[in-house]
Predicted model as a PDB file, atoms N, CA, C, CB and O in Angstrom, pLDDT in the B-factor column:
MODEL        1                                                                  
ATOM      1  N   MET A   1       0.837  -1.450   0.026  1.00 42.00           N  
ATOM      2  CA  MET A   1       0.370  -0.074   0.332  1.00 42.00           C  
ATOM      3  C   MET A   1       1.038   1.154  -0.123  1.00 42.00           C  
ATOM      4  CB  MET A   1       0.327   0.048   1.620  1.00 42.00           C  
ATOM      5  O   MET A   1       2.165   1.298   0.351  1.00 42.00           O  
ATOM      6  N   ALA A   2       0.620   2.101  -0.942  1.00 45.00           N  
ATOM      7  CA  ALA A   2       1.972   2.857  -1.155  1.00 45.00           C  
ATOM      8  C   ALA A   2       1.182   3.980   0.174  1.00 45.00           C  
ATOM      9  CB  ALA A   2       2.442   3.627  -3.227  1.00 45.00           C  
ATOM     10  O   ALA A   2       2.074   4.486   0.854  1.00 45.00           O  
ATOM     11  N   SER A   3       0.236   4.272   0.470  1.00 59.00           N  
ATOM     12  CA  SER A   3       0.113   5.575   1.224  1.00 59.00           C  
ATOM     13  C   SER A   3      -0.777   5.133   2.321  1.00 59.00           C  
ATOM     14  CB  SER A   3      -0.503   6.866   0.352  1.00 59.00           C  
ATOM     15  O   SER A   3      -1.862   4.718   1.914  1.00 59.00           O  
ATOM     16  N   LYS A   4      -0.611   5.112   3.591  1.00 88.00           N  
ATOM     17  CA  LYS A   4      -1.093   4.679   4.757  1.00 88.00           C  
ATOM     18  C   LYS A   4      -2.667   5.451   5.129  1.00 88.00           C  
ATOM     19  CB  LYS A   4       0.102   4.981   5.831  1.00 88.00           C  
ATOM     20  O   LYS A   4      -3.058   6.603   4.942  1.00 88.00           O  
ATOM     21  N   LEU A   5      -3.270   4.355   5.676  1.00 92.00           N  
ATOM     22  CA  LEU A   5      -4.770   4.807   6.125  1.00 92.00           C  
ATOM     23  C   LEU A   5      -4.873   5.874   7.135  1.00 92.00           C  
ATOM     24  CB  LEU A   5      -5.554   3.630   6.739  1.00 92.00           C  
ATOM     25  O   LEU A   5      -4.300   5.593   8.188  1.00 92.00           O  
ATOM     26  N   PRO A   6      -5.427   6.973   7.098  1.00 91.00           N  
ATOM     27  CA  PRO A   6      -5.683   7.642   8.541  1.00 91.00           C  
ATOM     28  C   PRO A   6      -6.845   7.186   9.058  1.00 91.00           C  
ATOM     29  CB  PRO A   6      -5.786   9.168   8.559  1.00 91.00           C  
ATOM     30  O   PRO A   6      -7.796   6.754   8.407  1.00 91.00           O  
ATOM     31  N   VAL A   7      -6.725   7.327  10.749  1.00 94.00           N  
ATOM     32  CA  VAL A   7      -8.169   6.915  11.627  1.00 94.00           C  
ATOM     33  C   VAL A   7      -8.755   8.411  11.637  1.00 94.00           C  
ATOM     34  CB  VAL A   7      -7.904   6.162  13.520  1.00 94.00           C  
ATOM     35  O   VAL A   7      -8.324   9.502  12.010  1.00 94.00           O  
ATOM     36  N   LEU A   8     -10.150   7.863  10.950  1.00 97.00           N  
ATOM     37  CA  LEU A   8     -11.037   8.701  10.592  1.00 97.00           C  
ATOM     38  C   LEU A   8     -12.605   9.075  11.817  1.00 97.00           C  
ATOM     39  CB  LEU A   8     -11.370   8.015   9.154  1.00 97.00           C  
ATOM     40  O   LEU A   8     -12.991   8.408  12.777  1.00 97.00           O  
ATOM     41  N   SER A   9     -12.991   9.971  11.420  1.00 98.00           N  
ATOM     42  CA  SER A   9     -14.486   9.072  11.909  1.00 98.00           C  
ATOM     43  C   SER A   9     -15.600   9.104  11.127  1.00 98.00           C  
ATOM     44  CB  SER A   9     -15.132   9.542  13.220  1.00 98.00           C  
ATOM     45  O   SER A   9     -15.542  10.064  10.360  1.00 98.00           O  
ATOM     46  N   GLY A  10     -16.366   8.603  11.029  1.00 98.00           N  
ATOM     47  CA  GLY A  10     -17.702   8.963  10.361  1.00 98.00           C  
ATOM     48  C   GLY A  10     -18.033   9.758   9.872  1.00 98.00           C  
ATOM     49  O   GLY A  10     -18.663   9.357   8.893  1.00 98.00           O  
ATOM     50  N   GLN A  11     -18.017  11.060   9.933  1.00 97.00           N  
ATOM     51  CA  GLN A  11     -18.675  11.640   9.281  1.00 97.00           C  
ATOM     52  C   GLN A  11     -17.149  12.525   8.514  1.00 97.00           C  
ATOM     53  CB  GLN A  11     -19.951  12.365  10.180  1.00 97.00           C  
ATOM     54  O   GLN A  11     -17.249  13.198   7.488  1.00 97.00           O  
ATOM     55  N   GLU A  12     -15.991  12.350   9.181  1.00 98.00           N  
ATOM     56  CA  GLU A  12     -14.928  12.504   8.723  1.00 98.00           C  
ATOM     57  C   GLU A  12     -15.188  11.823   6.548  1.00 98.00           C  
ATOM     58  CB  GLU A  12     -13.806  11.543  10.037  1.00 98.00           C  
ATOM     59  O   GLU A  12     -15.437  12.389   5.484  1.00 98.00           O  
ATOM     60  N   ILE A  13     -14.897  10.260   7.040  1.00 98.00           N  
ATOM     61  CA  ILE A  13     -15.122   9.938   6.002  1.00 98.00           C  
ATOM     62  C   ILE A  13     -16.551  10.481   4.825  1.00 98.00           C  
ATOM     63  CB  ILE A  13     -15.026   8.751   6.389  1.00 98.00           C  
ATOM     64  O   ILE A  13     -16.158  11.097   3.835  1.00 98.00           O  
ATOM     65  N   VAL A  14     -17.617  10.327   4.905  1.00 98.00           N  
ATOM     66  CA  VAL A  14     -18.806  11.071   4.678  1.00 98.00           C  
ATOM     67  C   VAL A  14     -18.336  12.910   3.982  1.00 98.00           C  
ATOM     68  CB  VAL A  14     -19.677  11.045   6.404  1.00 98.00           C  
ATOM     69  O   VAL A  14     -18.815  13.474   2.999  1.00 98.00           O  
ATOM     70  N   ARG A  15     -17.612  13.251   4.639  1.00 98.00           N  
ATOM     71  CA  ARG A  15     -17.260  14.738   3.824  1.00 98.00           C  
ATOM     72  C   ARG A  15     -16.781  14.586   3.189  1.00 98.00           C  
ATOM     73  CB  ARG A  15     -16.696  15.762   4.151  1.00 98.00           C  
ATOM     74  O   ARG A  15     -17.157  15.152   2.162  1.00 98.00           O  
ATOM     75  N   THR A  16     -15.494  13.715   3.058  1.00 98.00           N  
ATOM     76  CA  THR A  16     -14.451  13.367   2.738  1.00 98.00           C  
ATOM     77  C   THR A  16     -15.054  13.090   0.631  1.00 98.00           C  
ATOM     78  CB  THR A  16     -13.909  11.927   3.986  1.00 98.00           C  
ATOM     79  O   THR A  16     -14.802  13.770  -0.364  1.00 98.00           O  
ATOM     80  N   PHE A  17     -15.916  11.727   0.823  1.00 98.00           N  
ATOM     81  CA  PHE A  17     -16.436  11.073  -0.413  1.00 98.00           C  
ATOM     82  C   PHE A  17     -17.718  12.281  -1.101  1.00 98.00           C  
ATOM     83  CB  PHE A  17     -17.170   9.334   0.110  1.00 98.00           C  
ATOM     84  O   PHE A  17     -18.011  12.319  -2.296  1.00 98.00           O  
ATOM     85  N   GLU A  18     -18.420  13.311   0.125  1.00 98.00           N  
ATOM     86  CA  GLU A  18     -18.904  14.176  -0.843  1.00 98.00           C  
ATOM     87  C   GLU A  18     -17.965  14.998  -1.335  1.00 98.00           C  
ATOM     88  CB  GLU A  18     -19.901  14.891  -0.423  1.00 98.00           C  
ATOM     89  O   GLU A  18     -18.273  15.370  -2.468  1.00 98.00           O  
ATOM     90  N   LYS A  19     -16.826  15.488  -0.906  1.00 98.00           N  
ATOM     91  CA  LYS A  19     -16.094  15.842  -1.821  1.00 98.00           C  
ATOM     92  C   LYS A  19     -15.262  15.152  -3.397  1.00 98.00           C  
ATOM     93  CB  LYS A  19     -15.434  16.188  -1.023  1.00 98.00           C  
ATOM     94  O   LYS A  19     -14.536  15.698  -4.228  1.00 98.00           O  
ATOM     95  N   LEU A  20     -15.691  14.003  -3.298  1.00 98.00           N  
ATOM     96  CA  LEU A  20     -15.824  13.106  -4.190  1.00 98.00           C  
ATOM     97  C   LEU A  20     -16.415  12.718  -5.373  1.00 98.00           C  
ATOM     98  CB  LEU A  20     -15.996  12.590  -3.778  1.00 98.00           C  
ATOM     99  O   LEU A  20     -15.915  12.021  -6.256  1.00 98.00           O  
ATOM    100  N   GLY A  21     -18.232  13.540  -5.310  1.00 98.00           N  
ATOM    101  CA  GLY A  21     -18.775  12.925  -6.133  1.00 98.00           C  
ATOM    102  C   GLY A  21     -20.322  12.239  -5.169  1.00 98.00           C  
ATOM    103  O   GLY A  21     -21.448  12.039  -5.625  1.00 98.00           O  
ATOM    104  N   TRP A  22     -19.937  12.070  -4.089  1.00 98.00           N  
ATOM    105  CA  TRP A  22     -21.005  10.900  -3.805  1.00 98.00           C  
ATOM    106  C   TRP A  22     -21.364  11.708  -2.506  1.00 98.00           C  
ATOM    107  CB  TRP A  22     -20.398   9.050  -3.599  1.00 98.00           C  
ATOM    108  O   TRP A  22     -20.606  12.290  -1.729  1.00 98.00           O  
ATOM    109  N   GLY A  23     -22.845  11.572  -2.485  1.00 98.00           N  
ATOM    110  CA  GLY A  23     -24.368  11.746  -2.731  1.00 98.00           C  
ATOM    111  C   GLY A  23     -24.941  11.588  -1.020  1.00 98.00           C  
ATOM    112  O   GLY A  23     -25.016  10.445  -0.568  1.00 98.00           O  
ATOM    113  N   PHE A  24     -25.239  12.501  -0.332  1.00 97.00           N  
ATOM    114  CA  PHE A  24     -26.045  11.546   1.470  1.00 97.00           C  
ATOM    115  C   PHE A  24     -27.349  10.922   0.704  1.00 97.00           C  
ATOM    116  CB  PHE A  24     -26.879  13.068   3.341  1.00 97.00           C  
ATOM    117  O   PHE A  24     -27.862  11.758  -0.041  1.00 97.00           O  
ATOM    118  N   ALA A  25     -27.800  10.052   0.708  1.00 97.00           N  
ATOM    119  CA  ALA A  25     -29.387   8.930   0.275  1.00 97.00           C  
ATOM    120  C   ALA A  25     -29.892   8.899   2.037  1.00 97.00           C  
ATOM    121  CB  ALA A  25     -28.857   6.553  -0.622  1.00 97.00           C  
ATOM    122  O   ALA A  25     -30.253  10.004   2.443  1.00 97.00           O  
ATOM    123  N   ARG A  26     -29.923   8.169   2.699  1.00 97.00           N  
ATOM    124  CA  ARG A  26     -30.318   8.170   3.966  1.00 97.00           C  
ATOM    125  C   ARG A  26     -29.463   8.103   5.010  1.00 97.00           C  
ATOM    126  CB  ARG A  26     -31.054   7.335   4.107  1.00 97.00           C  
ATOM    127  O   ARG A  26     -28.232   8.116   4.975  1.00 97.00           O  
ATOM    128  N   GLN A  27     -30.352   8.015   6.155  1.00 95.00           N  
ATOM    129  CA  GLN A  27     -28.928   8.149   7.297  1.00 95.00           C  
ATOM    130  C   GLN A  27     -29.785   6.495   7.947  1.00 95.00           C  
ATOM    131  CB  GLN A  27     -28.809  10.229   8.900  1.00 95.00           C  
ATOM    132  O   GLN A  27     -30.946   6.474   7.537  1.00 95.00           O  
ATOM    133  N   SER A  28     -29.561   5.681   8.503  1.00 90.00           N  
ATOM    134  CA  SER A  28     -30.551   4.727   9.586  1.00 90.00           C  
ATOM    135  C   SER A  28     -29.554   5.065  11.148  1.00 90.00           C  
ATOM    136  CB  SER A  28     -30.569   2.472   8.997  1.00 90.00           C  
ATOM    137  O   SER A  28     -28.720   5.956  11.307  1.00 90.00           O  
ATOM    138  N   ALA A  29     -29.856   4.363  11.807  1.00 90.00           N  
ATOM    139  CA  ALA A  29     -29.566   4.326  13.224  1.00 90.00           C  
ATOM    140  C   ALA A  29     -28.451   4.600  13.524  1.00 90.00           C  
ATOM    141  CB  ALA A  29     -29.771   3.288  13.796  1.00 90.00           C  
ATOM    142  O   ALA A  29     -28.257   5.471  14.373  1.00 90.00           O  
ATOM    143  N   SER A  30     -26.933   3.638  12.640  1.00 95.00           N  
ATOM    144  CA  SER A  30     -25.818   4.140  12.641  1.00 95.00           C  
ATOM    145  C   SER A  30     -24.686   3.969  12.031  1.00 95.00           C  
ATOM    146  CB  SER A  30     -25.619   4.122  13.415  1.00 95.00           C  
ATOM    147  O   SER A  30     -23.532   3.800  12.425  1.00 95.00           O  
ATOM    148  N   HIS A  31     -25.520   4.080  10.314  1.00 97.00           N  
ATOM    149  CA  HIS A  31     -24.751   4.473   9.592  1.00 97.00           C  
ATOM    150  C   HIS A  31     -25.291   5.436   8.462  1.00 97.00           C  
ATOM    151  CB  HIS A  31     -24.167   3.442   9.237  1.00 97.00           C  
ATOM    152  O   HIS A  31     -26.508   5.620   8.429  1.00 97.00           O  
ATOM    153  N   VAL A  32     -24.370   6.154   7.401  1.00 98.00           N  
ATOM    154  CA  VAL A  32     -25.035   6.839   6.681  1.00 98.00           C  
ATOM    155  C   VAL A  32     -24.371   5.983   5.548  1.00 98.00           C  
ATOM    156  CB  VAL A  32     -24.961   8.407   6.817  1.00 98.00           C  
ATOM    157  O   VAL A  32     -23.261   5.452   5.526  1.00 98.00           O  
ATOM    158  N   ILE A  33     -25.513   6.006   4.485  1.00 98.00           N  
ATOM    159  CA  ILE A  33     -25.611   5.382   2.887  1.00 98.00           C  
ATOM    160  C   ILE A  33     -25.156   6.648   2.090  1.00 98.00           C  
ATOM    161  CB  ILE A  33     -27.382   4.814   2.318  1.00 98.00           C  
ATOM    162  O   ILE A  33     -25.429   7.839   2.239  1.00 98.00           O  
ATOM    163  N   LEU A  34     -24.648   6.220   1.512  1.00 98.00           N  
ATOM    164  CA  LEU A  34     -24.019   7.398  -0.156  1.00 98.00           C  
ATOM    165  C   LEU A  34     -24.360   6.813  -1.023  1.00 98.00           C  
ATOM    166  CB  LEU A  34     -22.314   7.735  -0.654  1.00 98.00           C  
ATOM    167  O   LEU A  34     -24.209   5.592  -0.986  1.00 98.00           O  
ATOM    168  N   VAL A  35     -24.997   7.470  -2.233  1.00 98.00           N  
ATOM    169  CA  VAL A  35     -25.004   7.291  -3.763  1.00 98.00           C  
ATOM    170  C   VAL A  35     -23.979   8.116  -4.944  1.00 98.00           C  
ATOM    171  CB  VAL A  35     -26.422   7.662  -4.097  1.00 98.00           C  
ATOM    172  O   VAL A  35     -23.272   9.058  -4.587  1.00 98.00           O  
ATOM    173  N   LYS A  36     -24.000   7.743  -6.039  1.00 98.00           N  
ATOM    174  CA  LYS A  36     -23.138   8.419  -6.589  1.00 98.00           C  
ATOM    175  C   LYS A  36     -23.682   8.190  -7.859  1.00 98.00           C  
ATOM    176  CB  LYS A  36     -21.780   8.113  -6.315  1.00 98.00           C  
ATOM    177  O   LYS A  36     -23.531   7.084  -8.379  1.00 98.00           O  
ATOM    178  N   GLU A  37     -24.485   9.359  -8.608  1.00 96.00           N  
ATOM    179  CA  GLU A  37     -24.906   9.285 -10.286  1.00 96.00           C  
ATOM    180  C   GLU A  37     -23.409   7.934 -10.874  1.00 96.00           C  
ATOM    181  CB  GLU A  37     -24.659  11.582 -11.318  1.00 96.00           C  
ATOM    182  O   GLU A  37     -22.198   7.942 -10.654  1.00 96.00           O  
ATOM    183  N   GLY A  38     -24.454   6.796 -11.779  1.00 95.00           N  
ATOM    184  CA  GLY A  38     -23.415   6.600 -12.203  1.00 95.00           C  
ATOM    185  C   GLY A  38     -23.035   5.119 -11.812  1.00 95.00           C  
ATOM    186  O   GLY A  38     -22.677   4.107 -12.416  1.00 95.00           O  
ATOM    187  N   GLU A  39     -23.235   5.409 -10.780  1.00 94.00           N  
ATOM    188  CA  GLU A  39     -22.683   3.555 -10.247  1.00 94.00           C  
ATOM    189  C   GLU A  39     -23.429   2.920  -9.550  1.00 94.00           C  
ATOM    190  CB  GLU A  39     -21.411   3.300  -9.312  1.00 94.00           C  
ATOM    191  O   GLU A  39     -23.996   3.513  -8.633  1.00 94.00           O  
ATOM    192  N   ILE A  40     -23.602   1.895  -9.705  1.00 95.00           N  
ATOM    193  CA  ILE A  40     -24.131   1.163  -9.253  1.00 95.00           C  
ATOM    194  C   ILE A  40     -23.989   0.787  -7.622  1.00 95.00           C  
ATOM    195  CB  ILE A  40     -23.912   0.410 -10.053  1.00 95.00           C  
ATOM    196  O   ILE A  40     -25.056   0.307  -7.242  1.00 95.00           O  
ATOM    197  N   VAL A  41     -22.927   0.864  -6.468  1.00 97.00           N  
ATOM    198  CA  VAL A  41     -23.114   0.168  -6.031  1.00 97.00           C  
ATOM    199  C   VAL A  41     -23.379   1.528  -4.812  1.00 97.00           C  
ATOM    200  CB  VAL A  41     -22.237  -1.028  -6.187  1.00 97.00           C  
ATOM    201  O   VAL A  41     -23.869   2.596  -5.178  1.00 97.00           O  
ATOM    202  N   THR A  42     -23.074   1.335  -3.733  1.00 97.00           N  
ATOM    203  CA  THR A  42     -23.554   2.415  -2.490  1.00 97.00           C  
ATOM    204  C   THR A  42     -22.681   2.082  -1.340  1.00 97.00           C  
ATOM    205  CB  THR A  42     -25.264   2.253  -1.949  1.00 97.00           C  
ATOM    206  O   THR A  42     -22.180   1.011  -0.996  1.00 97.00           O  
ATOM    207  N   LEU A  43     -22.626   3.272  -0.834  1.00 98.00           N  
ATOM    208  CA  LEU A  43     -21.644   3.344   0.366  1.00 98.00           C  
ATOM    209  C   LEU A  43     -22.436   3.284   1.774  1.00 98.00           C  
ATOM    210  CB  LEU A  43     -20.759   4.776   0.288  1.00 98.00           C  
ATOM    211  O   LEU A  43     -23.128   4.208   2.202  1.00 98.00           O  
ATOM    212  N   SER A  44     -22.249   2.201   2.344  1.00 97.00           N  
ATOM    213  CA  SER A  44     -22.861   2.359   3.588  1.00 97.00           C  
ATOM    214  C   SER A  44     -21.413   2.901   4.923  1.00 97.00           C  
ATOM    215  CB  SER A  44     -23.722   0.629   3.899  1.00 97.00           C  
ATOM    216  O   SER A  44     -20.389   2.231   5.054  1.00 97.00           O  
ATOM    217  N   VAL A  45     -21.751   4.432   5.890  1.00 98.00           N  
ATOM    218  CA  VAL A  45     -20.326   4.561   6.398  1.00 98.00           C  
ATOM    219  C   VAL A  45     -20.718   4.386   8.054  1.00 98.00           C  
ATOM    220  CB  VAL A  45     -19.481   6.220   5.906  1.00 98.00           C  
ATOM    221  O   VAL A  45     -21.610   5.131   8.461  1.00 98.00           O  
ATOM    222  N   SER A  46     -20.345   3.818   8.638  1.00 96.00           N  
ATOM    223  CA  SER A  46     -20.464   3.762  10.150  1.00 96.00           C  
ATOM    224  C   SER A  46     -20.171   5.004  10.484  1.00 96.00           C  
ATOM    225  CB  SER A  46     -19.585   2.778  10.906  1.00 96.00           C  
ATOM    226  O   SER A  46     -19.069   5.481  10.213  1.00 96.00           O  
ATOM    227  N   ASP A  47     -21.300   5.822  11.235  1.00 94.00           N  
ATOM    228  CA  ASP A  47     -21.583   6.781  11.873  1.00 94.00           C  
ATOM    229  C   ASP A  47     -20.701   6.488  13.320  1.00 94.00           C  
ATOM    230  CB  ASP A  47     -23.137   6.918  11.897  1.00 94.00           C  
ATOM    231  O   ASP A  47     -21.241   6.578  14.422  1.00 94.00           O  
ATOM    232  N   HIS A  48     -19.291   6.134  13.139  1.00 94.00           N  
ATOM    233  CA  HIS A  48     -18.695   6.014  14.966  1.00 94.00           C  
ATOM    234  C   HIS A  48     -17.882   7.373  14.634  1.00 94.00           C  
ATOM    235  CB  HIS A  48     -17.372   4.231  15.655  1.00 94.00           C  
ATOM    236  O   HIS A  48     -17.706   8.020  13.602  1.00 94.00           O  
ATOM    237  N   HIS A  49     -17.352   7.548  16.352  1.00 96.00           N  
ATOM    238  CA  HIS A  49     -16.149   8.681  15.844  1.00 96.00           C  
ATOM    239  C   HIS A  49     -14.717   8.001  16.009  1.00 96.00           C  
ATOM    240  CB  HIS A  49     -16.148  10.233  16.888  1.00 96.00           C  
ATOM    241  O   HIS A  49     -13.801   8.730  16.389  1.00 96.00           O  
ATOM    242  N   GLU A  50     -14.492   6.836  15.785  1.00 96.00           N  
ATOM    243  CA  GLU A  50     -13.441   6.493  14.399  1.00 96.00           C  
ATOM    244  C   GLU A  50     -13.444   4.746  14.194  1.00 96.00           C  
ATOM    245  CB  GLU A  50     -11.473   7.114  14.794  1.00 96.00           C  
ATOM    246  O   GLU A  50     -13.340   3.705  14.843  1.00 96.00           O  
ATOM    247  N   VAL A  51     -13.628   5.217  12.907  1.00 96.00           N  
ATOM    248  CA  VAL A  51     -13.858   3.817  11.670  1.00 96.00           C  
ATOM    249  C   VAL A  51     -12.452   2.672  11.419  1.00 96.00           C  
ATOM    250  CB  VAL A  51     -14.130   4.688   9.803  1.00 96.00           C  
ATOM    251  O   VAL A  51     -11.453   3.076  10.824  1.00 96.00           O  
ATOM    252  N   ALA A  52     -12.494   2.008  11.665  1.00 95.00           N  
ATOM    253  CA  ALA A  52     -11.743   1.054  11.416  1.00 95.00           C  
ATOM    254  C   ALA A  52     -10.942   0.879   9.876  1.00 95.00           C  
ATOM    255  CB  ALA A  52     -12.580   0.049  11.737  1.00 95.00           C  
ATOM    256  O   ALA A  52     -11.482   0.807   8.772  1.00 95.00           O  
ATOM    257  N   LYS A  53      -9.223   0.831  10.261  1.00 95.00           N  
ATOM    258  CA  LYS A  53      -8.789   0.809   9.019  1.00 95.00           C  
ATOM    259  C   LYS A  53      -9.405   0.208   7.546  1.00 95.00           C  
ATOM    260  CB  LYS A  53      -7.794   0.303   9.271  1.00 95.00           C  
ATOM    261  O   LYS A  53      -9.503   0.729   6.435  1.00 95.00           O  
ATOM    262  N   GLY A  54      -9.804  -1.254   8.116  1.00 95.00           N  
ATOM    263  CA  GLY A  54     -10.131  -2.427   6.820  1.00 95.00           C  
ATOM    264  C   GLY A  54     -11.494  -2.020   6.935  1.00 95.00           C  
ATOM    265  O   GLY A  54     -12.327  -2.790   6.457  1.00 95.00           O  
ATOM    266  N   THR A  55     -11.929  -0.869   7.522  1.00 96.00           N  
ATOM    267  CA  THR A  55     -13.679  -0.505   6.935  1.00 96.00           C  
ATOM    268  C   THR A  55     -13.270   0.491   5.742  1.00 96.00           C  
ATOM    269  CB  THR A  55     -14.982   0.518   8.349  1.00 96.00           C  
ATOM    270  O   THR A  55     -13.789   0.559   4.628  1.00 96.00           O  
ATOM    271  N   LEU A  56     -12.398   1.111   6.169  1.00 97.00           N  
ATOM    272  CA  LEU A  56     -11.830   2.941   5.073  1.00 97.00           C  
ATOM    273  C   LEU A  56     -11.858   2.014   3.708  1.00 97.00           C  
ATOM    274  CB  LEU A  56      -9.445   4.012   5.467  1.00 97.00           C  
ATOM    275  O   LEU A  56     -12.603   2.073   2.730  1.00 97.00           O  
ATOM    276  N   GLY A  57     -10.594   1.005   4.064  1.00 97.00           N  
ATOM    277  CA  GLY A  57     -10.164   0.481   2.601  1.00 97.00           C  
ATOM    278  C   GLY A  57     -10.885  -0.339   1.759  1.00 97.00           C  
ATOM    279  O   GLY A  57     -10.684  -0.365   0.545  1.00 97.00           O  
ATOM    280  N   GLY A  58     -11.710  -1.010   2.322  1.00 98.00           N  
ATOM    281  CA  GLY A  58     -13.142  -1.388   1.551  1.00 98.00           C  
ATOM    282  C   GLY A  58     -14.182  -0.259   0.750  1.00 98.00           C  
ATOM    283  O   GLY A  58     -14.682  -0.161  -0.371  1.00 98.00           O  
ATOM    284  N   LEU A  59     -14.191   0.848   2.566  1.00 98.00           N  
ATOM    285  CA  LEU A  59     -15.382   1.818   0.804  1.00 98.00           C  
ATOM    286  C   LEU A  59     -14.289   2.514   0.013  1.00 98.00           C  
ATOM    287  CB  LEU A  59     -16.918   3.665   1.333  1.00 98.00           C  
ATOM    288  O   LEU A  59     -14.725   3.288  -0.839  1.00 98.00           O  
ATOM    289  N   ILE A  60     -13.360   2.446   0.072  1.00 98.00           N  
ATOM    290  CA  ILE A  60     -12.105   3.023  -1.115  1.00 98.00           C  
ATOM    291  C   ILE A  60     -12.671   1.926  -1.764  1.00 98.00           C  
ATOM    292  CB  ILE A  60     -10.109   3.078  -0.826  1.00 98.00           C  
ATOM    293  O   ILE A  60     -13.897   1.853  -1.851  1.00 98.00           O  
ATOM    294  N   ARG A  61     -11.889   0.989  -2.270  1.00 97.00           N  
ATOM    295  CA  ARG A  61     -12.302  -0.298  -3.051  1.00 97.00           C  
ATOM    296  C   ARG A  61     -13.489   0.288  -3.680  1.00 97.00           C  
ATOM    297  CB  ARG A  61     -12.632  -1.735  -2.122  1.00 97.00           C  
ATOM    298  O   ARG A  61     -13.561   0.773  -4.809  1.00 97.00           O  
ATOM    299  N   THR A  62     -14.552   0.159  -2.662  1.00 98.00           N  
ATOM    300  CA  THR A  62     -15.932  -0.150  -3.266  1.00 98.00           C  
ATOM    301  C   THR A  62     -15.778   1.406  -3.926  1.00 98.00           C  
ATOM    302  CB  THR A  62     -17.464  -0.581  -2.029  1.00 98.00           C  
ATOM    303  O   THR A  62     -16.281   1.662  -5.020  1.00 98.00           O  
ATOM    304  N   ALA A  63     -15.385   1.934  -3.515  1.00 98.00           N  
ATOM    305  CA  ALA A  63     -15.690   3.656  -4.481  1.00 98.00           C  
ATOM    306  C   ALA A  63     -15.695   2.992  -5.916  1.00 98.00           C  
ATOM    307  CB  ALA A  63     -14.045   5.246  -4.377  1.00 98.00           C  
ATOM    308  O   ALA A  63     -16.581   2.923  -6.769  1.00 98.00           O  
ATOM    309  N   GLY A  64     -14.189   2.454  -5.876  1.00 97.00           N  
ATOM    310  CA  GLY A  64     -13.115   2.620  -7.347  1.00 97.00           C  
ATOM    311  C   GLY A  64     -12.274   3.650  -7.618  1.00 97.00           C  
ATOM    312  O   GLY A  64     -11.853   4.244  -8.611  1.00 97.00           O  
ATOM    313  N   LEU A  65     -12.100   3.698  -5.911  1.00 97.00           N  
ATOM    314  CA  LEU A  65     -10.862   4.675  -5.668  1.00 97.00           C  
ATOM    315  C   LEU A  65      -9.123   4.035  -5.153  1.00 97.00           C  
ATOM    316  CB  LEU A  65     -11.482   5.702  -4.356  1.00 97.00           C  
ATOM    317  O   LEU A  65      -9.106   2.812  -5.022  1.00 97.00           O  
ATOM    318  N   THR A  66      -7.902   4.679  -4.904  1.00 96.00           N  
ATOM    319  CA  THR A  66      -7.052   4.431  -4.939  1.00 96.00           C  
ATOM    320  C   THR A  66      -6.697   5.448  -3.216  1.00 96.00           C  
ATOM    321  CB  THR A  66      -6.533   4.601  -6.444  1.00 96.00           C  
ATOM    322  O   THR A  66      -6.997   6.614  -2.958  1.00 96.00           O  
ATOM    323  N   VAL A  67      -6.022   4.477  -2.396  1.00 95.00           N  
ATOM    324  CA  VAL A  67      -5.780   5.257  -1.301  1.00 95.00           C  
ATOM    325  C   VAL A  67      -5.279   6.430  -1.346  1.00 95.00           C  
ATOM    326  CB  VAL A  67      -5.145   4.740  -0.591  1.00 95.00           C  
ATOM    327  O   VAL A  67      -5.304   7.251  -0.430  1.00 95.00           O  
ATOM    328  N   GLY A  68      -4.738   6.581  -2.551  1.00 94.00           N  
ATOM    329  CA  GLY A  68      -3.737   7.805  -1.961  1.00 94.00           C  
ATOM    330  C   GLY A  68      -4.777   8.751  -2.975  1.00 94.00           C  
ATOM    331  O   GLY A  68      -4.330   9.898  -2.937  1.00 94.00           O  
ATOM    332  N   GLU A  69      -5.943   8.697  -3.825  1.00 96.00           N  
ATOM    333  CA  GLU A  69      -6.931   9.582  -4.172  1.00 96.00           C  
ATOM    334  C   GLU A  69      -7.799   9.914  -2.751  1.00 96.00           C  
ATOM    335  CB  GLU A  69      -7.824   8.911  -5.394  1.00 96.00           C  
ATOM    336  O   GLU A  69      -8.259  10.938  -2.247  1.00 96.00           O  
ATOM    337  N   PHE A  70      -7.775   8.870  -2.486  1.00 97.00           N  
ATOM    338  CA  PHE A  70      -9.169   9.336  -0.847  1.00 97.00           C  
ATOM    339  C   PHE A  70      -8.316  10.252  -0.276  1.00 97.00           C  
ATOM    340  CB  PHE A  70      -9.702   7.827   0.751  1.00 97.00           C  
ATOM    341  O   PHE A  70      -8.627  11.436  -0.149  1.00 97.00           O  
ATOM    342  N   ILE A  71      -7.078   9.710   0.140  1.00 96.00           N  
ATOM    343  CA  ILE A  71      -6.300  11.089   1.310  1.00 96.00           C  
ATOM    344  C   ILE A  71      -5.925  12.384   0.666  1.00 96.00           C  
ATOM    345  CB  ILE A  71      -4.661  10.625   2.036  1.00 96.00           C  
ATOM    346  O   ILE A  71      -5.702  13.468   1.205  1.00 96.00           O  
ATOM    347  N   ALA A  72      -5.894  11.981  -0.868  1.00 96.00           N  
ATOM    348  CA  ALA A  72      -6.004  14.293  -1.431  1.00 96.00           C  
ATOM    349  C   ALA A  72      -6.757  14.444  -1.499  1.00 96.00           C  
ATOM    350  CB  ALA A  72      -5.619  15.282  -2.719  1.00 96.00           C  
ATOM    351  O   ALA A  72      -7.038  15.156  -2.463  1.00 96.00           O  
ATOM    352  N   ASN A  73      -7.897  13.994  -0.626  1.00 97.00           N  
ATOM    353  CA  ASN A  73      -9.220  15.094  -0.931  1.00 97.00           C  
ATOM    354  C   ASN A  73      -9.865  15.377   1.160  1.00 97.00           C  
ATOM    355  CB  ASN A  73     -11.014  13.838  -2.429  1.00 97.00           C  
ATOM    356  O   ASN A  73     -10.797  16.057   1.591  1.00 97.00           O  
ATOM    357  N   VAL A  74      -8.819  14.485   1.923  1.00 94.00           N  
ATOM    358  CA  VAL A  74      -9.612  14.335   3.060  1.00 94.00           C  
ATOM    359  C   VAL A  74      -9.529  15.863   3.918  1.00 94.00           C  
ATOM    360  CB  VAL A  74      -9.019  12.974   3.940  1.00 94.00           C  
ATOM    361  O   VAL A  74     -10.145  16.012   4.974  1.00 94.00           O  
TER     362      VAL A  74                                                      
ENDMDL                                                                          
END                                                                             
């Protein structure tokens, strides 16, 4: 892995994905659901103070991004 994943809160992750074109769809009790036009996948971001690095890595992969692209927008 070229870039090390930061420890971020769910809200910080949501804000970063919003910068990258993802939009808020809905919120459940513990997750924020993000969608992007032209994408068939949705992102389900845990609304926690700290999101596990493995979970963040999975979200980045699902979004079709590299870690570097994500970090550049944090």
